[in-house]
C-alpha positions in Angstrom: 94.5 62.6 87.7 90.9 63.8 88.0 89.7 66.5 85.7 86.7 68.7 86.2 85.0 71.8 85.3 85.8 75.4 85.2 84.5 78.4 83.5 83.4 80.5 80.6 84.1 84.1 79.9 81.1 86.2 79.2 80.6 89.7 78.3 79.6 88.6 75.0 75.9 88.3 75.6 76.1 84.6 75.0 72.7 84.5 73.4 70.9 86.6 76.1 68.1 88.9 75.3 69.8 92.0 73.8 67.7 94.2 75.9 69.4 93.1 79.0 72.3 95.3 80.1 75.6 93.8 81.0 76.3 93.8 84.5 79.6 95.4 85.5 80.9 94.3 88.9 83.9 92.1 89.8 84.8 88.8 91.2 86.8 89.5 94.4 89.9 87.7 95.0 92.2 87.2 97.9 95.6 88.9 97.9 98.2 88.5 100.6 99.4 92.1 101.3 103.1 92.9 100.6 103.3 95.5 103.2 105.6 95.8 106.3 103.8 95.6 109.6 103.5 99.1 111.1 103.5 100.2 114.8 100.0 100.9 116.0 98.9 104.5 116.7 98.6 105.2 120.4 96.7 107.3 122.9 97.6 107.7 126.5 99.9 104.7 126.3 97.3 102.4 124.8 97.3 101.2 121.2 94.6 102.4 119.0 93.8 98.8 118.0 96.6 96.3 117.1 99.1 97.0 114.4 97.5 94.4 112.2 94.0 96.1 112.5 92.2 97.1 109.3 92.5 100.8 110.3 96.3 100.5 110.7 97.1 98.5 107.6 98.3 100.4 104.5 96.4 100.1 101.2 98.9 101.6 98.8 99.6 98.2 97.1 96.0 97.0 97.0 94.3 96.5 93.7 91.9 99.1 92.4 88.2 98.1 93.1 86.3 97.5 89.9 83.6 100.0 90.8 86.2 102.7 91.6 85.3 105.2 88.9 81.6 104.8 89.5 81.8 105.3 93.2 84.1 108.3 92.9 81.8 109.9 90.4 78.9 109.3 92.7 80.6 111.1 95.6 81.8 113.8 93.3 85.0 113.6 91.0 84.8 117.4 90.8 84.0 118.0 94.5 86.8 119.1 96.6 87.7 117.5 100.0 86.8 119.2 103.2 88.6 118.9 106.5 85.7 118.6 109.0 87.3 120.4 111.9 89.0 123.8 112.7 91.4 125.8 114.9 88.8 127.9 116.8 87.6 125.8 119.8 84.7 128.1 120.5 83.2 127.0 117.1 82.7 123.4 118.5 83.8 122.1 115.2 85.2 118.6 114.7 84.8 115.6 116.8 86.3 116.0 120.3 87.3 113.3 122.8 88.3 113.0 126.4 90.7 110.7 128.2 90.1 109.2 131.7 91.8 106.8 134.1 90.4 103.7 135.6 89.3 105.8 138.6 86.6 107.6 136.6 83.1 106.8 138.0 80.9 104.8 135.6 77.4 106.2 135.0 74.2 104.8 133.7 73.4 104.9 130.0 69.6 105.1 128.9 67.9 105.1 125.6 64.8 106.9 124.4 62.1 104.8 122.7 63.4 105.5 119.2 67.0 104.8 120.1 69.1 101.8 119.2 69.2 100.0 122.5 69.1 96.6 120.9 72.3 97.4 118.9 74.1 99.1 121.8 76.5 98.1 124.5 74.8 98.7 127.9 76.3 100.9 130.5 77.4 102.0 132.9 80.2 103.8 131.1 83.0 106.1 132.6 81.7 109.3 130.9 82.7 112.3 132.9 80.0 115.0 133.5 81.9 117.6 131.4 82.8 115.3 128.5 83.0 117.3 125.3 80.1 117.0 123.0 80.4 117.2 119.2 79.0 120.6 118.2 78.8 121.8 121.8 76.3 121.4 124.6 73.4 123.0 122.7 74.1 121.2 119.3 71.3 119.6 117.5 73.6 117.5 115.3 75.1 114.1 115.9 76.3 115.1 119.4 79.0 112.3 119.5 80.9 111.8 122.8 84.2 109.9 122.7 86.0 108.8 125.9 89.2 106.8 126.2 90.0 105.0 129.4 93.8 104.9 129.3 94.1 102.6 132.2 92.0 99.7 130.8 92.6 100.8 127.2 88.8 100.9 126.4 87.1 103.3 124.1 83.6 104.4 124.7 81.5 106.2 122.1 78.0 107.7 122.2 75.7 109.0 119.5 73.2 111.8 120.1 74.2 112.0 123.7 72.7 114.3 126.4 73.8 114.5 130.0 71.0 114.0 132.6 71.1 115.7 136.0 74.5 117.2 135.4 76.1 114.0 133.9 75.1 111.6 136.6 73.7 109.6 133.6 73.5 110.0 129.9 70.7 109.7 127.4 71.8 108.4 124.1 70.6 106.9 120.8 73.5 104.4 120.6 76.5 103.4 122.7 79.5 101.2 121.8 82.5 100.0 123.7 85.7 98.9 122.1 88.8 97.1 123.4 91.7 99.1 121.9 93.9 96.0 122.3 91.6 93.8 120.3 90.6 93.2 116.6 87.0 92.2 117.7 84.2 93.5 115.6 80.7 94.5 116.7 77.9 91.9 116.1 77.1 91.8 112.4 74.2 94.2 111.5 74.8 96.3 114.6 75.4 100.0 114.3 77.6 102.0 116.7 78.0 105.7 117.4 78.9 105.6 113.6 76.4 104.4 111.0 78.8 101.8 109.7 79.3 100.1 113.0 82.9 101.3 113.2 84.7 103.0 116.2 85.0 106.7 115.3 88.2 107.6 117.2 90.6 105.5 115.2 89.6 107.4 112.1 90.3 110.9 113.3 93.1 113.3 112.3 94.8 114.6 115.3 97.3 117.5 115.4 99.9 115.6 117.5 100.1 113.0 114.7 100.8 115.7 112.0 103.4 117.5 114.3 105.1 114.1 114.8 105.4 113.8 111.0 103.2 110.7 110.3 99.6 109.5 110.4 99.7 105.8 110.5 96.1 104.9 110.0 93.1 105.4 107.8 90.9 108.4 108.1 87.1 108.3 108.3 84.9 110.3 105.9 81.3 110.9 104.8 79.2 110.8 101.6 75.6 111.8 100.9 74.5 109.0 98.6 75.2 105.5 99.9 74.4 102.0 98.6 72.6 100.3 101.6 70.7 97.3 100.4 70.9 94.3 98.1 68.6 91.3 97.8 66.5 92.6 100.7 69.4 92.8 103.1 71.8 95.4 104.4 74.8 95.9 102.1 78.2 97.0 103.4 81.8 96.1 103.0 84.0 94.3 105.6 84.8 95.3 108.2 81.8 97.5 108.4 78.8 96.0 110.3 76.0 98.1 109.4 74.5 99.8 106.4 73.2 103.4 105.8 69.8 103.7 104.2 68.0 101.3 101.9 69.2 102.4 98.4 69.8 99.5 96.0 71.9 101.6 93.6 75.2 99.9 93.3 76.7 103.1 91.5 76.8 104.5 95.1 79.6 103.4 97.5 78.4 101.2 100.5 79.6 101.7 104.0 83.1 100.4 104.4 84.3 101.5 101.0 87.9 102.6 101.2 89.6 105.1 98.9 93.2 106.2 98.5 94.9 109.3 97.0 96.4 108.2 93.7 100.1 107.6 93.8 100.5 109.9 90.8 99.1 112.8 92.6 102.0 115.5 93.2 102.1 116.6 96.8 105.6 118.1 96.7 104.3 121.8 96.4 102.1 121.5 99.6 103.0 122.7 103.0 105.0 119.9 104.7 102.3 119.6 107.3 99.7 119.1 104.7 101.9 116.6 103.1 101.7 114.4 106.2 97.9 114.1 105.7 98.3 113.6 102.0 100.8 110.8 102.5 98.4 109.2 104.8 95.7 109.5 102.0 98.0 107.5 99.7 99.1 105.0 102.2 96.1 104.3 104.4 93.3 106.0 102.6 89.8 107.1 103.6 87.0 104.9 104.9 83.4 105.7 104.3 82.0 105.5 107.8 78.9 107.7 108.0 76.4 109.6 106.0 77.0 113.3 105.5 78.5 115.9 103.2 80.5 114.4 100.3 84.3 114.1 100.9 84.1 115.5 104.4 86.8 113.8 106.5 86.9 114.2 110.3 89.5 115.3 112.8 89.9 116.9 116.1 89.8 120.7 116.5 93.0 122.3 117.9 94.3 125.8 118.1 97.6 124.7 116.6 96.1 123.8 113.2 97.4 126.4 110.7 94.9 127.9 108.4 97.3 127.2 105.4 97.0 123.5 106.1 93.1 123.5 106.3 92.9 125.7 103.1 95.2 123.5 101.1 93.4 120.3 102.0 90.2 122.0 100.6 92.0 122.3 97.2 92.2 118.5 96.5 89.5 117.1 94.2 87.7 113.9 94.7 88.8 112.7 91.3 92.2 112.2 92.5 91.0 109.2 94.6 90.4 105.6 93.7 88.6 102.9 95.6 90.6 99.9 96.6 89.6 96.3 96.9 90.0 95.7 100.7 88.5 92.1 100.4 92.0 91.1 99.8 93.0 92.2 103.4 90.5 90.0 105.1 91.7 87.2 107.4 88.1 86.3 108.5 84.9 88.2 108.1 84.3 88.4 111.8 87.6 90.1 112.9 89.2 93.4 111.9 92.6 91.7 111.7 94.2 92.5 108.2 96.8 90.6 106.3 100.3 91.7 106.8 103.7 90.5 105.6 104.5 87.4 107.5 101.0 85.7 107.2 100.5 86.6 103.6 101.0 83.8 101.1 101.2 85.9 97.9 98.5 86.4 95.2 95.6 84.0 95.4 93.2 84.3 92.4 89.8 82.9 92.1 87.4 83.7 89.3 86.6 84.2 85.6 89.2 85.8 83.5 89.3 87.0 80.0 91.4 89.0 77.5 92.6 92.4 78.6 91.3 95.0 78.0 88.0 93.7 79.2 85.8 92.8 76.2 88.5 93.0 73.6 88.1 89.3 72.7 84.5 88.3 73.5 83.8 84.6 73.3 86.6 82.8 75.1 88.0 82.9 78.7 89.6 81.0 81.6 88.5 80.0 85.0 91.1 80.1 87.7 90.6 78.3 91.0 93.3 78.2 93.7 93.3 75.9 96.7 96.5 76.3 98.6 99.4 76.7 96.2 97.8 74.8 93.4 96.2 76.6 90.5 93.4 74.8 88.6 92.7 76.5 85.3 90.2 75.5 82.6 90.5 77.4 79.3 87.4 77.4 77.2 88.2 78.3 73.6 87.7 76.8 70.1 89.4 74.1 68.0 90.9 74.6 64.6 87.5 73.7 63.1 85.8 76.4 65.3 84.0 73.9 67.6 84.1 74.3 71.3 87.3 73.2 73.0 88.3 73.0 76.6 91.7 72.5 77.9 92.7 72.0 81.6 95.8 72.8 83.7 94.7 70.6 86.6 97.8 70.9 88.8 99.4 74.4 88.2 102.3 74.6 90.6 103.6 77.8 92.1 107.0 78.3 90.7 107.7 81.9 91.9 105.7 84.8 93.5 102.5 85.1 91.6 103.5 82.6 88.9 102.0 79.2 88.2 103.0 76.6 85.6 101.7 73.3 84.6 100.8 70.9 81.8 97.8 71.5 79.6 95.6 68.4 78.9 92.8 67.7 76.3 90.3 65.0 77.3 87.7 62.8 75.6 85.0 60.9 77.3 81.4 59.6 77.4 78.6 61.7 76.0 77.0 64.2 78.3 73.9 62.0 78.4 75.6 58.7 79.0 73.8 56.5 81.6 75.6 55.1 83.4 78.7 57.3 83.1 81.8 55.2 82.7 85.0 57.1 83.9 87.1 54.4 82.2 86.1 56.0 78.9 87.8 59.2 79.8 91.2 59.5 78.1 93.7 62.4 78.9 96.2 63.6 76.4 98.9 66.2 77.2 99.0 68.9 74.5 101.3 71.5 75.9 101.8 73.7 78.8 100.5 77.0 80.4 102.0 79.7 82.7 99.9 82.4 84.6 101.8 85.4 85.9 99.9 88.0 87.9 101.0 91.6 88.3 98.3 92.0 90.9 94.9 90.5 91.7 93.2 92.1 88.7 95.7 91.6 86.0 98.0 89.0 84.6 99.5 87.2 81.7 98.4 83.9 80.2 101.2 82.1 78.2 100.5 78.8 76.5 101.9 76.3 74.1 99.4 73.9 72.5 100.4 71.5 69.7 103.5 73.5 69.1 101.7 76.9 68.9 102.8 79.5 71.4 101.0 82.6 72.4 100.8 85.1 75.3 97.9 87.3 76.2 97.2 89.8 79.0 94.1 88.8 81.0 92.0 90.5 83.5 89.2 89.4 85.9 85.7 89.4 84.5 82.6 91.3 85.9 79.0 90.5 85.1 76.9 91.4 88.2 76.7 92.9 91.7 77.1 92.7 94.6 80.4 90.9 94.4 81.4 88.0 96.6 84.3 88.3 99.1 86.5 85.3 98.7 89.1 84.4 101.3 91.4 81.4 101.8 91.6 79.0 104.7 88.0 78.8 106.0 85.8 75.7 106.0 83.1 75.6 103.4 80.5 75.7 106.1 81.5 79.4 106.4 80.5 80.1 102.8 77.3 81.8 101.7 78.1 82.0 98.0 78.1 79.1 95.5 81.2 80.2 93.5 83.5 77.1 93.2 84.2 73.9 91.2 81.5 71.3 91.3 81.2 67.7 90.2 79.1 64.6 90.6 78.1 63.5 94.1 79.4 61.5 95.7 82.7 63.0 95.1 84.8 61.3 92.3 82.0 59.1 91.2 82.1 60.4 87.7 85.6 61.7 87.2 86.1 63.6 83.9 83.4 66.2 83.8 82.2 69.1 86.0 80.7 72.4 86.2 82.1 75.8 87.3 79.7 78.0 89.2 80.3 81.7 89.7 77.8 83.7 91.7 77.7 87.5 91.7 74.6 88.9 93.3 71.5 87.0 92.3 73.1 85.9 88.9 74.7 82.5 88.5 77.2 82.0 85.8 77.8 78.3 85.1 80.0 76.6 82.6 79.6 72.8 82.1 82.6 70.9 80.7 81.6 67.6 79.3 81.6 65.6 76.0 79.5 65.5 72.9 77.9 62.4 71.2 81.2 61.2 69.7 83.3 61.8 72.9 84.8 65.1 71.9 85.2 67.7 74.6 82.5 70.4 74.6 81.4 73.2 76.9 78.0 74.7 77.4 77.2 77.9 79.3 74.4 79.3 81.4 75.6 82.8 81.3 72.6 84.5 83.1 71.1 82.1 85.5 68.5 84.0 87.5 67.5 83.3 91.2 64.0 81.8 91.1 63.8 80.9 94.8 65.9 80.2 97.8 69.0 78.4 96.5 67.5 77.9 93.0 68.9 79.4 89.8 67.6 78.7 86.2 68.6 80.0 82.7 69.2 79.0 79.2 72.1 76.9 78.1 74.2 77.9 75.0 76.7 76.4 72.7 79.2 78.6 70.9 81.6 78.3 68.0 84.4 80.8 67.2 88.0 81.4 66.0 90.6 78.8 66.7 92.5 79.1 70.0 95.6 80.3 68.0 93.9 82.8 65.7 95.8 86.0 65.4 94.1 88.4 65.3 91.1 87.2 67.1 87.8 88.1 65.5 84.8 88.2 67.9 82.5 88.6 64.9 83.2 84.8 64.1 81.7 83.9 67.5 78.3 82.3 67.1 75.9 81.6 69.9 73.1 79.0 69.8 70.6 78.1 72.4 70.6 74.3 73.1 68.3 74.0 76.2 68.0 75.0 79.9 69.7 74.3 83.2 68.4 74.5 86.8 70.7 74.5 89.9 69.0 73.7 93.2 71.2 73.8 96.3 70.2 71.9 99.3 73.0 73.5 101.4 76.2 75.3 100.8 78.1 72.3 99.6 75.5 70.1 97.9 73.0 70.5 95.2 71.3 69.2 92.0 72.1 70.0 88.5 69.1 69.5 86.2 69.4 70.2 82.4 67.7 69.7 79.0 70.0 69.7 76.0 68.8 69.0 72.5 65.6 67.6 74.0 67.4 65.2 76.4 66.8 65.8 80.1 68.7 64.5 83.1 69.3 65.4 86.7 72.5 64.8 88.7 73.5 65.4 92.4 76.6 67.6 92.6 79.0 68.6 95.4 81.9 71.1 95.7 85.2 69.8 94.5 88.2 69.6 96.8 91.7 69.1 95.4 94.1 70.9 97.7 93.9 72.8 101.1 93.3 75.4 102.2 90.2 76.1 100.0 88.9 79.4 99.1 85.5 80.3 100.5 83.2 83.0 99.1 80.5 85.1 100.8 
C-alpha cells in the first residue's frame, strides 16, 4: 500500500493576518445526474439540439451552487420576473424567428469596422429579405434575426442586423451558425448573436410548447450586473463561451449561471398555462445569456398568449430562485453534451470537506479524492494529547450508490527532513474504519471507528476563494489547468509514505503536507493562503496546529492553537510536475513532486 497526502480544512484563519477576509466560494465536484433522458424539443421536424444537450437536460436534482444566495441578491431577490414578449404583434416585442427550407437563397453577410467579424461565422446565410427583426425594422435595440433551415436543421442567428438593398445582403455586428443535431460549441471566447456565445432560439418560450403542456428545455434570461473577468481573463461558466463586461465582482453572476425555481414554490393556484412555464423553471431553469434588465426572460410574441399568463408570470419574485451547480453536468468542457442517466456513474466527490454546518468545528477536516470508484480520504485531526494526527482511508470502496467504506490507517515514518528518505521506515497500522455517505455533491456523513471509539458527523464541502475550479472525471491530466490534486515525490513512488494535497481556488493555493516529525510521529502542516506570485508559482506561510482530540464531544474550536513554523513555495513547471520548497523550524529543503495516480479514470480540474 502507498500512502500519501491529502488535505486540511480551513475556515479557521490558520494563523493568517486577521485583516484578511475569508473567501467564500466552493470546490466544484462532479455529479452524475440521476435524470431520465428526455426527448429533444423540435422545430419543423428538426431537433433543437440533441436530447442530451445542456439546454435540454433537467437540473431539478442538481446541487445548489455555493454562490446561489449572493447571485440571486445581485440580480434582485425582491425583483419580480418579467416575460419579455407579448401578444400584440404590432408592438414588435419579443424575439421572432423564421423558418426556411433548403431552397432558400443564401446571401452575403458583411460587418462594420466595429463589428465582431473575427468571432463570427462567415456567410452566406439563407436569410430571407423579409426575415423578422427583433424590435421591428426601425428598431435601435439588439435587432436579432433568427432563421431555422428545417431541411438541413441549421440555425442562423444575427446580432444588430440590417438588410442591405432589400435584403440581398445583411450588415451585422455578429453572426453564428449552429447545427441543431450537434452538441458542438462555438470556439472558446467567441461571442455569438448572444453575449454568452449561446444560441438564442433554444432558450425561447414558444406558445406552441405551452399549448402542448410542456416546455422541455431551459429558458434564457438577462441581468444588468454581471461578473465578467477574473485573473485578467474572461470569466463565464460552461457551456457559455464568452463573458459580458470586465467586472471582477464575484458577487455578480457570470454568463452561463443557471437558476431554477425552488421546489417548495407553490404553483397550484396559477393558471394551468402559467404552470407549464413554472414547471419548466423548476425542472430546466433559467440560463443567464445576455446583459439586460434583471430577471427578464425571453420568448416569442404570439396573439394567442393570454394576458392572465403574462400577468401571473410578473408576480413571481426572484428570491424564489436558486443557482445550481451545472459543473456536475459536464462531460467535456468543449461540448454541450450533458450527463444523463445511462452514462452517469453516481456521485463523484473531490475536494476539502469539514463539519456541517460550515465553520461549526473549525480546525479539522477531511480531503476526499476520487479516481474511478476508489475514494482516497485523509482526515486531519488531533490525537488524545492534542498534537496533530492524520489518518488515511487509502482504498475506500464503493459499497452502494454514494457510499464508500474502507479501513483507516495510522502511519509513522522518517522525519520530514530526512535525507535520504527511507520508505522502509514507514510503518502502517490499521486503527479502524470509515464510511462516507453522500446525500448530494455538497453534503454527506462521515462515520468512523478509531481505537474502539465511534462517531458520526455531517460534513459539507469547504470554500475559501473564487473563482471555483470545474472538476470532471475521465479526461487526461494534460487537459487540466488547475493544480488541485494529490501530489507526491517525483519520480512517482520514490518516497512512498508522505505527500501533499493541493487545492486551488482562483489565485489561492491551499496545501496540506502530510509527513512525520523528528520522532517519526505523523504530523501535518498547512499553507492555508498560498498566494500566486508569478506564473505557476504560489507561496505562503506554513502552520502547525494543536486542538481537541478526534473523539472530543463536544468539539471546542477555542482549543485549536495555530503556530507559524516556516514557509512553503510551489513552482509548477507544467500541469503535472513541480517543485515543493519549504523551510520548517529553520530547516530548508526542496523536492520535485508530481501528481499521484492510484486509479482510473482520474478527476481533472480547470
